[in-house]
SEDREN-929243 format. One record per atom (N, C-alpha, C, O): residue in three letters; x, y, z. Coordinates in steps of 0.2 Angstrom, whole numbers, plus 5000, padded with zeros to 4 digits. Example, Ala and Ser with C-alpha at 12.3 -4.5 7.8 and 13.67 -1.06 7.14 Angstrom:
+-------+------+------+------+
! lumlo !   c1 !   c2 !   c3 !
+-------+------+------+------+
!   ALA ! 5066 ! 4972 ! 5039 !
!   ALA ! 5062 ! 4978 ! 5039 !
!   ALA ! 5066 ! 4984 ! 5039 !
!   ALA ! 5071 ! 4983 ! 5042 !
!   SER ! 5064 ! 4989 ! 5035 !
!   SER ! 5068 ! 4995 ! 5036 !
!   SER ! 5064 ! 5000 ! 5039 !
!   SER ! 5067 ! 5006 ! 5040 !
+-------+------+------+------+
END
This chain:
+-------+------+------+------+
! lumlo !   c1 !   c2 !   c3 !
+-------+------+------+------+
!   MET ! 5078 ! 4891 ! 4693 !
!   MET ! 5074 ! 4895 ! 4695 !
!   MET ! 5072 ! 4892 ! 4702 !
!   MET ! 5074 ! 4886 ! 4703 !
!   ILE ! 5069 ! 4894 ! 4709 !
!   ILE ! 5066 ! 4891 ! 4714 !
!   ILE ! 5057 ! 4895 ! 4713 !
!   ILE ! 5056 ! 4900 ! 4713 !
!   LYS ! 5052 ! 4888 ! 4712 !
!   LYS ! 5046 ! 4890 ! 4711 !
!   LYS ! 5044 ! 4890 ! 4717 !
!   LYS ! 5045 ! 4885 ! 4721 !
!   ASP ! 5039 ! 4898 ! 4717 !
!   ASP ! 5034 ! 4898 ! 4727 !
!   ASP ! 5030 ! 4895 ! 4724 !
!   ASP ! 5028 ! 4895 ! 4718 !
!   PRO ! 5027 ! 4889 ! 4731 !
!   PRO ! 5023 ! 4886 ! 4730 !
!   PRO ! 5017 ! 4890 ! 4728 !
!   PRO ! 5013 ! 4888 ! 4724 !
!   ASP ! 5014 ! 4896 ! 4732 !
!   ASP ! 5009 ! 4898 ! 4731 !
!   ASP ! 5009 ! 4902 ! 4726 !
!   ASP ! 5004 ! 4904 ! 4725 !
!   SER ! 5012 ! 4904 ! 4722 !
!   SER ! 5014 ! 4907 ! 4718 !
!   SER ! 5006 ! 4904 ! 4712 !
!   SER ! 5004 ! 4898 ! 4714 !
!   ALA ! 5003 ! 4907 ! 4708 !
!   ALA ! 5000 ! 4902 ! 4702 !
!   ALA ! 5006 ! 4898 ! 4697 !
!   ALA ! 5011 ! 4900 ! 4694 !
!   PRO ! 5003 ! 4892 ! 4697 !
!   PRO ! 5009 ! 4889 ! 4690 !
!   PRO ! 5011 ! 4893 ! 4684 !
!   PRO ! 5006 ! 4896 ! 4682 !
!   SER ! 5017 ! 4894 ! 4680 !
!   SER ! 5019 ! 4895 ! 4676 !
!   SER ! 5015 ! 4893 ! 4668 !
!   SER ! 5015 ! 4887 ! 4667 !
!   PRO ! 5012 ! 4897 ! 4663 !
!   PRO ! 5008 ! 4894 ! 4659 !
!   PRO ! 5015 ! 4887 ! 4656 !
!   PRO ! 5012 ! 4882 ! 4654 !
!   TYR ! 5019 ! 4886 ! 4655 !
!   TYR ! 5023 ! 4881 ! 4654 !
!   TYR ! 5021 ! 4874 ! 4658 !
!   TYR ! 5019 ! 4868 ! 4657 !
!   ASP ! 5023 ! 4876 ! 4664 !
!   ASP ! 5017 ! 4869 ! 4667 !
!   ASP ! 5012 ! 4869 ! 4663 !
!   ASP ! 5013 ! 4867 ! 4658 !
!   VAL ! 5007 ! 4872 ! 4665 !
!   VAL ! 5002 ! 4869 ! 4663 !
!   VAL ! 5001 ! 4866 ! 4659 !
!   VAL ! 4997 ! 4861 ! 4659 !
!   LEU ! 5005 ! 4868 ! 4652 !
!   LEU ! 5004 ! 4865 ! 4645 !
!   LEU ! 5009 ! 4862 ! 4645 !
!   LEU ! 5011 ! 4861 ! 4639 !
!   ALA ! 5013 ! 4858 ! 4651 !
!   ALA ! 5020 ! 4855 ! 4646 !
!   ALA ! 5015 ! 4846 ! 4645 !
!   ALA ! 5017 ! 4841 ! 4642 !
!   GLU ! 5011 ! 4845 ! 4647 !
!   GLU ! 5005 ! 4838 ! 4644 !
!   GLU ! 5006 ! 4838 ! 4638 !
!   GLU ! 5007 ! 4832 ! 4635 !
!   ALA ! 5006 ! 4844 ! 4635 !
!   ALA ! 5005 ! 4845 ! 4626 !
!   ALA ! 5011 ! 4847 ! 4625 !
!   ALA ! 5011 ! 4851 ! 4620 !
!   GLY ! 5016 ! 4848 ! 4627 !
!   GLY ! 5023 ! 4845 ! 4626 !
!   GLY ! 5028 ! 4856 ! 4625 !
!   GLY ! 5034 ! 4857 ! 4623 !
!   VAL ! 5023 ! 4860 ! 4626 !
!   VAL ! 5025 ! 4865 ! 4627 !
!   VAL ! 5031 ! 4867 ! 4635 !
!   VAL ! 5031 ! 4865 ! 4640 !
!   THR ! 5034 ! 4870 ! 4633 !
!   THR ! 5042 ! 4873 ! 4633 !
!   THR ! 5043 ! 4880 ! 4630 !
!   THR ! 5040 ! 4883 ! 4625 !
!   PRO ! 5048 ! 4883 ! 4636 !
!   PRO ! 5049 ! 4889 ! 4633 !
!   PRO ! 5053 ! 4887 ! 4628 !
!   PRO ! 5054 ! 4892 ! 4624 !
!   TRP ! 5055 ! 4882 ! 4626 !
!   TRP ! 5062 ! 4882 ! 4617 !
!   TRP ! 5057 ! 4878 ! 4614 !
!   TRP ! 5060 ! 4873 ! 4613 !
!   THR ! 5048 ! 4879 ! 4613 !
!   THR ! 5043 ! 4879 ! 4608 !
!   THR ! 5045 ! 4884 ! 4606 !
!   THR ! 5046 ! 4889 ! 4608 !
!   SER ! 5045 ! 4881 ! 4596 !
!   SER ! 5044 ! 4890 ! 4595 !
!   SER ! 5035 ! 4891 ! 4592 !
!   SER ! 5030 ! 4887 ! 4591 !
!   HIS ! 5037 ! 4899 ! 4592 !
!   HIS ! 5029 ! 4899 ! 4590 !
!   HIS ! 5026 ! 4897 ! 4584 !
!   HIS ! 5020 ! 4898 ! 4583 !
!   ALA ! 5030 ! 4893 ! 4580 !
!   ALA ! 5025 ! 4892 ! 4576 !
!   ALA ! 5022 ! 4886 ! 4579 !
!   ALA ! 5016 ! 4885 ! 4577 !
!   ASP ! 5026 ! 4882 ! 4582 !
!   ASP ! 5022 ! 4875 ! 4584 !
!   ASP ! 5017 ! 4878 ! 4591 !
!   ASP ! 5013 ! 4874 ! 4593 !
!   LEU ! 5018 ! 4883 ! 4592 !
!   LEU ! 5013 ! 4886 ! 4600 !
!   LEU ! 5006 ! 4887 ! 4598 !
!   LEU ! 5000 ! 4886 ! 4601 !
!   ARG ! 5008 ! 4891 ! 4590 !
!   ARG ! 5000 ! 4892 ! 4588 !
!   ARG ! 4996 ! 4883 ! 4585 !
!   ARG ! 4991 ! 4883 ! 4582 !
!   ASP ! 5000 ! 4877 ! 4588 !
!   ASP ! 4997 ! 4872 ! 4585 !
!   ASP ! 4993 ! 4870 ! 4593 !
!   ASP ! 4988 ! 4866 ! 4594 !
!   VAL ! 4996 ! 4873 ! 4597 !
!   VAL ! 4995 ! 4867 ! 4602 !
!   VAL ! 4985 ! 4866 ! 4607 !
!   VAL ! 4984 ! 4863 ! 4612 !
!   PRO ! 4981 ! 4870 ! 4602 !
!   PRO ! 4976 ! 4869 ! 4605 !
!   PRO ! 4972 ! 4867 ! 4601 !
!   PRO ! 4966 ! 4869 ! 4603 !
!   PHE ! 4973 ! 4865 ! 4597 !
!   PHE ! 4972 ! 4857 ! 4591 !
!   PHE ! 4974 ! 4851 ! 4597 !
!   PHE ! 4970 ! 4847 ! 4600 !
!   GLU ! 4982 ! 4852 ! 4599 !
!   GLU ! 4983 ! 4845 ! 4601 !
!   GLU ! 4978 ! 4845 ! 4608 !
!   GLU ! 4973 ! 4841 ! 4608 !
!   LEU ! 4978 ! 4851 ! 4615 !
!   LEU ! 4976 ! 4854 ! 4620 !
!   LEU ! 4966 ! 4846 ! 4616 !
!   LEU ! 4964 ! 4841 ! 4619 !
!   LEU ! 4964 ! 4850 ! 4611 !
!   LEU ! 4957 ! 4846 ! 4612 !
!   LEU ! 4957 ! 4840 ! 4609 !
!   LEU ! 4952 ! 4837 ! 4609 !
!   ALA ! 4964 ! 4838 ! 4606 !
!   ALA ! 4961 ! 4834 ! 4601 !
!   ALA ! 4966 ! 4825 ! 4608 !
!   ALA ! 4968 ! 4819 ! 4606 !
!   ARG ! 4967 ! 4828 ! 4613 !
!   ARG ! 4968 ! 4825 ! 4620 !
!   ARG ! 4963 ! 4826 ! 4626 !
!   ARG ! 4962 ! 4822 ! 4631 !
!   ARG ! 4962 ! 4830 ! 4625 !
!   ARG ! 4953 ! 4830 ! 4627 !
!   ARG ! 4958 ! 4836 ! 4636 !
!   ARG ! 4958 ! 4835 ! 4642 !
!   LEU ! 4962 ! 4841 ! 4631 !
!   LEU ! 4966 ! 4844 ! 4639 !
!   LEU ! 4966 ! 4849 ! 4639 !
!   LEU ! 4969 ! 4853 ! 4643 !
!   MET ! 4961 ! 4851 ! 4633 !
!   MET ! 4956 ! 4859 ! 4637 !
!   MET ! 4950 ! 4861 ! 4640 !
!   MET ! 4944 ! 4861 ! 4639 !
!   THR ! 4955 ! 4864 ! 4644 !
!   THR ! 4951 ! 4865 ! 4650 !
!   THR ! 4952 ! 4874 ! 4650 !
!   THR ! 4957 ! 4878 ! 4648 !
!   PRO ! 4944 ! 4877 ! 4655 !
!   PRO ! 4948 ! 4884 ! 4654 !
!   PRO ! 4957 ! 4887 ! 4660 !
!   PRO ! 4961 ! 4891 ! 4658 !
!   PHE ! 4957 ! 4884 ! 4664 !
!   PHE ! 4965 ! 4884 ! 4666 !
!   PHE ! 4970 ! 4882 ! 4659 !
!   PHE ! 4976 ! 4885 ! 4659 !
!   THR ! 4968 ! 4876 ! 4653 !
!   THR ! 4974 ! 4877 ! 4651 !
!   THR ! 4974 ! 4884 ! 4645 !
!   THR ! 4979 ! 4887 ! 4643 !
!   GLN ! 4966 ! 4885 ! 4644 !
!   GLN ! 4965 ! 4892 ! 4639 !
!   GLN ! 4969 ! 4896 ! 4641 !
!   GLN ! 4972 ! 4900 ! 4637 !
!   ALA ! 4969 ! 4897 ! 4645 !
!   ALA ! 4972 ! 4905 ! 4652 !
!   ALA ! 4980 ! 4903 ! 4651 !
!   ALA ! 4984 ! 4908 ! 4650 !
!   ALA ! 4982 ! 4897 ! 4651 !
!   ALA ! 4991 ! 4897 ! 4650 !
!   ALA ! 4988 ! 4896 ! 4643 !
!   ALA ! 4990 ! 4890 ! 4642 !
!   TRP ! 4987 ! 4897 ! 4639 !
!   TRP ! 4990 ! 4897 ! 4631 !
!   TRP ! 4987 ! 4906 ! 4627 !
!   TRP ! 4989 ! 4909 ! 4622 !
!   ASP ! 4983 ! 4908 ! 4631 !
!   ASP ! 4980 ! 4914 ! 4631 !
!   ASP ! 4989 ! 4918 ! 4631 !
!   ASP ! 4992 ! 4922 ! 4627 !
!   GLU ! 4992 ! 4915 ! 4637 !
!   GLU ! 4995 ! 4920 ! 4641 !
!   GLU ! 5003 ! 4919 ! 4634 !
!   GLU ! 5007 ! 4923 ! 4634 !
!   LEU ! 5002 ! 4914 ! 4632 !
!   LEU ! 5011 ! 4912 ! 4627 !
!   LEU ! 5007 ! 4914 ! 4621 !
!   LEU ! 5011 ! 4913 ! 4617 !
!   ARG ! 5001 ! 4916 ! 4617 !
!   ARG ! 4999 ! 4914 ! 4612 !
!   ARG ! 5002 ! 4921 ! 4609 !
!   ARG ! 5005 ! 4920 ! 4603 !
!   THR ! 5003 ! 4927 ! 4612 !
!   THR ! 5006 ! 4934 ! 4609 !
!   THR ! 5012 ! 4932 ! 4611 !
!   THR ! 5013 ! 4928 ! 4616 !
!   VAL ! 5016 ! 4936 ! 4604 !
!   VAL ! 5024 ! 4939 ! 4607 !
!   VAL ! 5025 ! 4943 ! 4612 !
!   VAL ! 5030 ! 4944 ! 4615 !
!   PRO ! 5018 ! 4946 ! 4613 !
!   PRO ! 5020 ! 4949 ! 4617 !
!   PRO ! 5019 ! 4947 ! 4627 !
!   PRO ! 5022 ! 4949 ! 4632 !
!   GLY ! 5015 ! 4943 ! 4624 !
!   GLY ! 5012 ! 4941 ! 4631 !
!   GLY ! 5017 ! 4935 ! 4634 !
!   GLY ! 5016 ! 4932 ! 4639 !
!   ARG ! 5023 ! 4932 ! 4627 !
!   ARG ! 5026 ! 4927 ! 4628 !
!   ARG ! 5031 ! 4930 ! 4631 !
!   ARG ! 5035 ! 4926 ! 4634 !
!   LEU ! 5032 ! 4938 ! 4630 !
!   LEU ! 5040 ! 4939 ! 4631 !
!   LEU ! 5040 ! 4942 ! 4637 !
!   LEU ! 5046 ! 4942 ! 4638 !
!   LEU ! 5035 ! 4945 ! 4641 !
!   LEU ! 5033 ! 4943 ! 4647 !
!   LEU ! 5032 ! 4939 ! 4651 !
!   LEU ! 5036 ! 4940 ! 4655 !
!   VAL ! 5030 ! 4935 ! 4651 !
!   VAL ! 5029 ! 4926 ! 4655 !
!   VAL ! 5037 ! 4925 ! 4653 !
!   VAL ! 5039 ! 4919 ! 4655 !
!   ASP ! 5043 ! 4927 ! 4650 !
!   ASP ! 5048 ! 4925 ! 4647 !
!   ASP ! 5053 ! 4928 ! 4651 !
!   ASP ! 5059 ! 4926 ! 4653 !
!   LEU ! 5049 ! 4933 ! 4653 !
!   LEU ! 5053 ! 4940 ! 4657 !
!   LEU ! 5056 ! 4938 ! 4666 !
!   LEU ! 5062 ! 4940 ! 4668 !
!   PHE ! 5051 ! 4935 ! 4668 !
!   PHE ! 5050 ! 4933 ! 4674 !
!   PHE ! 5053 ! 4929 ! 4675 !
!   PHE ! 5055 ! 4930 ! 4680 !
!   ARG ! 5055 ! 4923 ! 4673 !
!   ARG ! 5056 ! 4915 ! 4671 !
!   ARG ! 5064 ! 4916 ! 4672 !
!   ARG ! 5067 ! 4911 ! 4672 !
!   TYR ! 5069 ! 4924 ! 4673 !
!   TYR ! 5073 ! 4923 ! 4675 !
!   TYR ! 5074 ! 4929 ! 4680 !
!   TYR ! 5070 ! 4934 ! 4680 !
!   ASP ! 5080 ! 4928 ! 4685 !
!   ASP ! 5082 ! 4932 ! 4692 !
!   ASP ! 5089 ! 4936 ! 4686 !
!   ASP ! 5094 ! 4933 ! 4684 !
!   VAL ! 5086 ! 4943 ! 4685 !
!   VAL ! 5092 ! 4947 ! 4684 !
!   VAL ! 5093 ! 4952 ! 4688 !
!   VAL ! 5087 ! 4955 ! 4690 !
!   ASP ! 5099 ! 4953 ! 4691 !
!   ASP ! 5104 ! 4959 ! 4695 !
!   ASP ! 5103 ! 4963 ! 4691 !
!   ASP ! 5108 ! 4962 ! 4687 !
!   LEU ! 5100 ! 4969 ! 4689 !
!   LEU ! 5101 ! 4976 ! 4687 !
!   LEU ! 5105 ! 4980 ! 4686 !
!   LEU ! 5106 ! 4983 ! 4681 !
!   ALA ! 5109 ! 4978 ! 4695 !
!   ALA ! 5116 ! 4981 ! 4699 !
!   ALA ! 5122 ! 4980 ! 4695 !
!   ALA ! 5127 ! 4983 ! 4692 !
!   ASP ! 5121 ! 4971 ! 4696 !
!   ASP ! 5128 ! 4969 ! 4694 !
!   ASP ! 5128 ! 4968 ! 4687 !
!   ASP ! 5133 ! 4966 ! 4684 !
!   GLU ! 5122 ! 4969 ! 4683 !
!   GLU ! 5125 ! 4967 ! 4675 !
!   GLU ! 5124 ! 4973 ! 4671 !
!   GLU ! 5126 ! 4972 ! 4665 !
!   LEU ! 5122 ! 4980 ! 4674 !
!   LEU ! 5123 ! 4984 ! 4671 !
!   LEU ! 5126 ! 4989 ! 4668 !
!   LEU ! 5125 ! 4994 ! 4665 !
!   PRO ! 5131 ! 4985 ! 4671 !
!   PRO ! 5139 ! 4991 ! 4671 !
!   PRO ! 5142 ! 4988 ! 4664 !
!   PRO ! 5144 ! 4990 ! 4659 !
!   GLU ! 5140 ! 4981 ! 4666 !
!   GLU ! 5146 ! 4974 ! 4662 !
!   GLU ! 5142 ! 4978 ! 4654 !
!   GLU ! 5145 ! 4980 ! 4650 !
!   ALA ! 5134 ! 4978 ! 4654 !
!   ALA ! 5129 ! 4978 ! 4648 !
!   ALA ! 5133 ! 4985 ! 4642 !
!   ALA ! 5135 ! 4984 ! 4636 !
!   VAL ! 5131 ! 4992 ! 4648 !
!   VAL ! 5136 ! 4997 ! 4646 !
!   VAL ! 5142 ! 4996 ! 4642 !
!   VAL ! 5144 ! 4998 ! 4637 !
!   ALA ! 5145 ! 4992 ! 4645 !
!   ALA ! 5154 ! 4995 ! 4643 !
!   ALA ! 5153 ! 4990 ! 4636 !
!   ALA ! 5157 ! 4991 ! 4631 !
!   GLU ! 5150 ! 4984 ! 4636 !
!   GLU ! 5152 ! 4980 ! 4630 !
!   GLU ! 5146 ! 4986 ! 4624 !
!   GLU ! 5149 ! 4988 ! 4619 !
!   ILE ! 5141 ! 4987 ! 4626 !
!   ILE ! 5137 ! 4992 ! 4620 !
!   ILE ! 5144 ! 4998 ! 4618 !
!   ILE ! 5146 ! 4998 ! 4612 !
!   ASP ! 5146 ! 5003 ! 4622 !
!   ASP ! 5150 ! 5005 ! 4623 !
!   ASP ! 5158 ! 5005 ! 4619 !
!   ASP ! 5160 ! 5010 ! 4616 !
!   ARG ! 5161 ! 4998 ! 4619 !
!   ARG ! 5165 ! 4994 ! 4618 !
!   ARG ! 5162 ! 4993 ! 4610 !
!   ARG ! 5165 ! 4997 ! 4606 !
!   LEU ! 5157 ! 4990 ! 4608 !
!   LEU ! 5154 ! 4985 ! 4600 !
!   LEU ! 5153 ! 4997 ! 4596 !
!   LEU ! 5154 ! 4997 ! 4590 !
!   LEU ! 5150 ! 5003 ! 4600 !
!   LEU ! 5149 ! 5007 ! 4598 !
!   LEU ! 5158 ! 5011 ! 4594 !
!   LEU ! 5160 ! 5013 ! 4589 !
!   ARG ! 5160 ! 5011 ! 4600 !
!   ARG ! 5168 ! 5011 ! 4601 !
!   ARG ! 5172 ! 5010 ! 4592 !
!   ARG ! 5174 ! 5014 ! 4589 !
!   GLU ! 5172 ! 5003 ! 4590 !
!   GLU ! 5172 ! 4998 ! 4585 !
!   GLU ! 5168 ! 4999 ! 4578 !
!   GLU ! 5170 ! 4997 ! 4573 !
!   GLN ! 5164 ! 5001 ! 4578 !
!   GLN ! 5158 ! 5002 ! 4574 !
!   GLN ! 5160 ! 5008 ! 4571 !
!   GLN ! 5158 ! 5009 ! 4565 !
!   GLY ! 5164 ! 5015 ! 4576 !
!   GLY ! 5163 ! 5024 ! 4573 !
!   GLY ! 5155 ! 5022 ! 4575 !
!   GLY ! 5152 ! 5019 ! 4571 !
!   GLY ! 5153 ! 5023 ! 4579 !
!   GLY ! 5149 ! 5024 ! 4582 !
!   GLY ! 5147 ! 5032 ! 4587 !
!   GLY ! 5152 ! 5036 ! 4587 !
!   PRO ! 5141 ! 5034 ! 4591 !
!   PRO ! 5144 ! 5041 ! 4592 !
!   PRO ! 5145 ! 5038 ! 4595 !
!   PRO ! 5145 ! 5032 ! 4595 !
!   ASP ! 5149 ! 5046 ! 4602 !
!   ASP ! 5153 ! 5045 ! 4609 !
!   ASP ! 5145 ! 5043 ! 4612 !
!   ASP ! 5140 ! 5045 ! 4610 !
!   PRO ! 5148 ! 5040 ! 4618 !
!   PRO ! 5143 ! 5037 ! 4623 !
!   PRO ! 5142 ! 5042 ! 4627 !
!   PRO ! 5138 ! 5040 ! 4631 !
!   GLY ! 5145 ! 5048 ! 4630 !
!   GLY ! 5147 ! 5054 ! 4635 !
!   GLY ! 5144 ! 5052 ! 4638 !
!   GLY ! 5142 ! 5046 ! 4637 !
!   PRO ! 5143 ! 5055 ! 4644 !
!   PRO ! 5145 ! 5054 ! 4650 !
!   PRO ! 5139 ! 5049 ! 4653 !
!   PRO ! 5133 ! 5048 ! 4651 !
!   PRO ! 5142 ! 5046 ! 4661 !
!   PRO ! 5136 ! 5042 ! 4663 !
!   PRO ! 5128 ! 5044 ! 4665 !
!   PRO ! 5126 ! 5049 ! 4666 !
!   LEU ! 5125 ! 5039 ! 4665 !
!   LEU ! 5116 ! 5044 ! 4667 !
!   LEU ! 5116 ! 5042 ! 4671 !
!   LEU ! 5117 ! 5036 ! 4671 !
!   SER ! 5114 ! 5046 ! 4678 !
!   SER ! 5113 ! 5046 ! 4684 !
!   SER ! 5109 ! 5040 ! 4685 !
!   SER ! 5110 ! 5037 ! 4680 !
!   ASP ! 5106 ! 5037 ! 4689 !
!   ASP ! 5102 ! 5032 ! 4693 !
!   ASP ! 5095 ! 5033 ! 4692 !
!   ASP ! 5092 ! 5028 ! 4690 !
!   GLU ! 5092 ! 5041 ! 4693 !
!   GLU ! 5087 ! 5043 ! 4693 !
!   GLU ! 5087 ! 5045 ! 4685 !
!   GLU ! 5082 ! 5044 ! 4683 !
!   ALA ! 5090 ! 5046 ! 4682 !
!   ALA ! 5089 ! 5046 ! 4674 !
!   ALA ! 5088 ! 5039 ! 4671 !
!   ALA ! 5084 ! 5038 ! 4667 !
!   ALA ! 5092 ! 5035 ! 4672 !
!   ALA ! 5093 ! 5028 ! 4668 !
!   ALA ! 5085 ! 5025 ! 4670 !
!   ALA ! 5081 ! 5022 ! 4666 !
!   ALA ! 5083 ! 5027 ! 4678 !
!   ALA ! 5075 ! 5022 ! 4682 !
!   ALA ! 5069 ! 5025 ! 4674 !
!   ALA ! 5065 ! 5021 ! 4672 !
!   ARG ! 5071 ! 5031 ! 4673 !
!   ARG ! 5065 ! 5035 ! 4670 !
!   ARG ! 5065 ! 5034 ! 4663 !
!   ARG ! 5061 ! 5036 ! 4659 !
!   LEU ! 5072 ! 5031 ! 4662 !
!   LEU ! 5071 ! 5029 ! 4653 !
!   LEU ! 5068 ! 5021 ! 4651 !
!   LEU ! 5064 ! 5020 ! 4647 !
!   LEU ! 5070 ! 5018 ! 4658 !
!   LEU ! 5070 ! 5012 ! 4657 !
!   LEU ! 5061 ! 5013 ! 4659 !
!   LEU ! 5058 ! 5009 ! 4657 !
!   ALA ! 5058 ! 5017 ! 4664 !
!   ALA ! 5051 ! 5014 ! 4662 !
!   ALA ! 5049 ! 5018 ! 4657 !
!   ALA ! 5043 ! 5017 ! 4655 !
!   ASP ! 5051 ! 5023 ! 4654 !
!   ASP ! 5048 ! 5024 ! 4651 !
!   ASP ! 5049 ! 5017 ! 4644 !
!   ASP ! 5044 ! 5014 ! 4643 !
!   LEU ! 5054 ! 5016 ! 4642 !
!   LEU ! 5054 ! 5007 ! 4640 !
!   LEU ! 5051 ! 5004 ! 4640 !
!   LEU ! 5049 ! 5002 ! 4634 !
!   VAL ! 5049 ! 5000 ! 4647 !
!   VAL ! 5045 ! 4996 ! 4648 !
!   VAL ! 5040 ! 4996 ! 4650 !
!   VAL ! 5039 ! 4998 ! 4655 !
!   ARG ! 5035 ! 4994 ! 4648 !
!   ARG ! 5029 ! 4994 ! 4646 !
!   ARG ! 5023 ! 4987 ! 4645 !
!   ARG ! 5021 ! 4984 ! 4640 !
!   PHE ! 5021 ! 4987 ! 4652 !
!   PHE ! 5017 ! 4984 ! 4652 !
!   PHE ! 5011 ! 4982 ! 4651 !
!   PHE ! 5009 ! 4977 ! 4655 !
!   ASP ! 5008 ! 4983 ! 4648 !
!   ASP ! 5002 ! 4985 ! 4646 !
!   ASP ! 4999 ! 4980 ! 4640 !
!   ASP ! 4997 ! 4983 ! 4635 !
!   VAL ! 5000 ! 4972 ! 4642 !
!   VAL ! 4999 ! 4965 ! 4635 !
!   VAL ! 4991 ! 4966 ! 4635 !
!   VAL ! 4988 ! 4963 ! 4631 !
+-------+------+------+------+
END
């Protein structure tokens, strides 16, 4: 991933001195404030970074933007995989494919950024 020099640093970058990475477990992440306090690294800046990561929805949102996904390229393969799994498990017939507009409406209903 290429970082934009004009954007705010990632919460993971801010908390790197405390050993926080995208692979840090959520249980370990709960102890980060104590590590920051013990090392005298707790500042409003590190507090804000920890606040972004401390809840599961907040962390998922931060993690979502770490990946560059081309939906137009990935979606057909994902749909084919889901259809294959449903056929194997005797699931319902997938029916005709959705239009781009219908898929966009469903995606907008599923993805909410009210964390």
